[in-house]
N, C-alpha and C positions, 0 to 999 in steps of 0.2 A: 475631389474624386481621385481614384487611384487605379493603377493597373498592377498586374502581378508579375514578379520576376520569376524566372525559372529556378525553382528551389525545391527539389524533392529529396526525401530520404528513402533509402532502400534497405531491405532486409530479406531474410529467407535465402533461397537458392540463387546464386549469381545468374543474371538473366541469360548469359551465354550458355549456361548449362540447363536452364529450366525449360520445361515443356508448357508450363502454365504461368500466368501472371495475375496478381490481384492488385487493383488500384484502390487504396483507402482514401476517402475524402472527408476531411474533418469538418466539424460544425463551427458556427460563429463563436469567436472567443477561445477556440481550442487550438490544437497544434497537430502537426503531422505525427510527432512522437506519440501524442495522446491517442489518436485514432489507430495508429499501428499497434499499440498495446492491446487493442481489442482482440488481436489474434491469440493472445494468451487464453482467451475464452473460446474463440472459434476453433482453434487448434488445427488450422490448415497447414498441411505439410507439402513438401515437394513442389513449391511454387516460388517465383520471384515476387517480392512485395514492393510496392511503390506507394509513397504518400506525399503528394505535393503540399507545399506550405503556402497559405494565402498571405499576401501583404496585410499587415495590421490584423492578422488572425481572423479575417472576414473576407468571404468571397465577393460579397456585394454589400453596399451600405444599408439598404432599407429592407423591409419585409419582402419575402418572395411573392407576396400578393400585391405589392406596389406596382404602379405602371412600369413596364420594362425600361422606359427611357430614364427613369429616376435612378435605376441601378446601373446605368452605363457611365463610363466605359468598363467598369469593373466586371460586369457579368460577361460581356463578350471576351474580355481578357481571360477570365477564368475558364470559359468554354474552350478558348484557343489553347490554353495551357494543357488541358486534358487531351485535346486532339493531338497536340505535339507529343505528349507522353505516350499515347496509344500508338502513334506512328513509330516512335522510338522502339517500343516493345515489339511491334511487328517487324521492324527492320532488324531486330536481334534474332528473328526467326520464329517467334511465337505467333501462332495463327490467331485470327480474330475470335474464333470459336473457343479459344483457350484463354481468353481475357475476361476477368471477373471484376465487378465493381462493388464496393461496400461504402455507404455513406450514412452519416447521422445528421439529422436536423437540416441545417443549411447545406451540409454536404450531401444529404439524401436528396434534397431538391435539385442540387447541381448534378448529381448522378442521373436522376430521372430526365432532367432537361438535356443533358449531353447524349445519353443513349437514344432518346426519342428523336433528337435532331440528327442522329447518326445511326439510324436503325440498321441492324444486321444481325447475324447469328453470333452472339457472344456466349461465353461460358455461362454467365448468369449475372444477376445484379440484386443487391440487397439495399433497400432504402428504409432505414430505421427512422420513421417519422418524417415524411416529406411528400411533396407533390410537384407537379409541373409549375413552372415559374411565370408570373405575370398577373396583372389585375384581370385582364381578359386572356383567354387561351387563344393564341394565334396558330391556327391549324396549318398555315402556310409553312411554318417552321418544321413540321413533322412529316417526313416522307420516308418510305422504305419498308422493309419487311424484317421483323425480328426472327422469323423462321423458328418459332417455338422456343425462343430463349426463355429460361425460367427467371422470373422476377418476383421477389418478395417485397411487399410494402407493408409496413406496420405503423400503427399510430395509437394514440390514446383518444378517448372521447369523454370530455372535451380535451383538446390540447391547446395551450395558451398561444401557440405560434402557427399551428397548421390546422385549418378547418377540415373536418371529416369530409365535407362536401367536395373539397378540392382533391382530396386523396381518392375519393370514389370516381370523380371525373377523370383523373389521371389514369386510373386503372382501366376505365373504359376505352380511353384513347390508345393505350398500349395494347390492349386486347384486339382492337380493330386493326392494329398493325402486326397482328399475329404473334404477340408475346404470350407466354403462358404465365399469367399473373396470379399470385396468391396474395390476398389482402387479409390482414388480421387486425381487427380493431379491439383494443382493450379498454373496457370502461374504467374511467378514473385513473388511468396509468400516468405516472409522473413523466416529465419530459427527460427521460433517460433511456438507456437500453437495458431491458430486463433479461433475466435468465431465460424466461420463456421465449423471448424473441431470438436469443442466441441459438437455442435448441431448434427453433423453427428454421433459422437461416442454415444451420448445419443440415437439417433434414431435407429442405426443399432445394437449396442451391448447391451446397457443397458436397454432402454425402451422396446425393443422387448422381453426382458426376465423379464419384470416387476420388474427390480431391481431399485426401486425408493423409 
């Protein structure tokens, strides 16, 4: 089992000059560089970008639907890494409500798990194909108020890794915690990020906040 070393790449506006920050979280087998290139399509401007890199290119070893203990200590280490990154961004003078998250697949699961364990008013979050982590959902982990943070969750039906039922359950939990969740399920979509999902992310999370 493994833990993660602090290893992020940055792009965009230097954090000391930025008013907003976007944290990009890559999927299993992918890389920080890879997920950061997503902004070529999202076209977010005037923000500092951060993309942490997972050890062995994976945030945790098994499926996100496996019992949580099987994915330890990697999962706690990954969540801790993001928490540290958020603290760094806030210490640089960027407010929590100007911090955004974008994750794909394993990175989308980690995004949802992090923000729901640390609920508050964020700029917004996009989870391209993901859900909350664990064989069973442990509601003890989730406290706080999203204060109408916009969250977009997308997935395919069926998806080989992410059951639609878990995505819908995750949406319900975030909504109970006062997140403004948009869920889009695409029949037969491949396990990739489609042009339609990019457009939706721009419309719901980024353009609505004038982050262009």
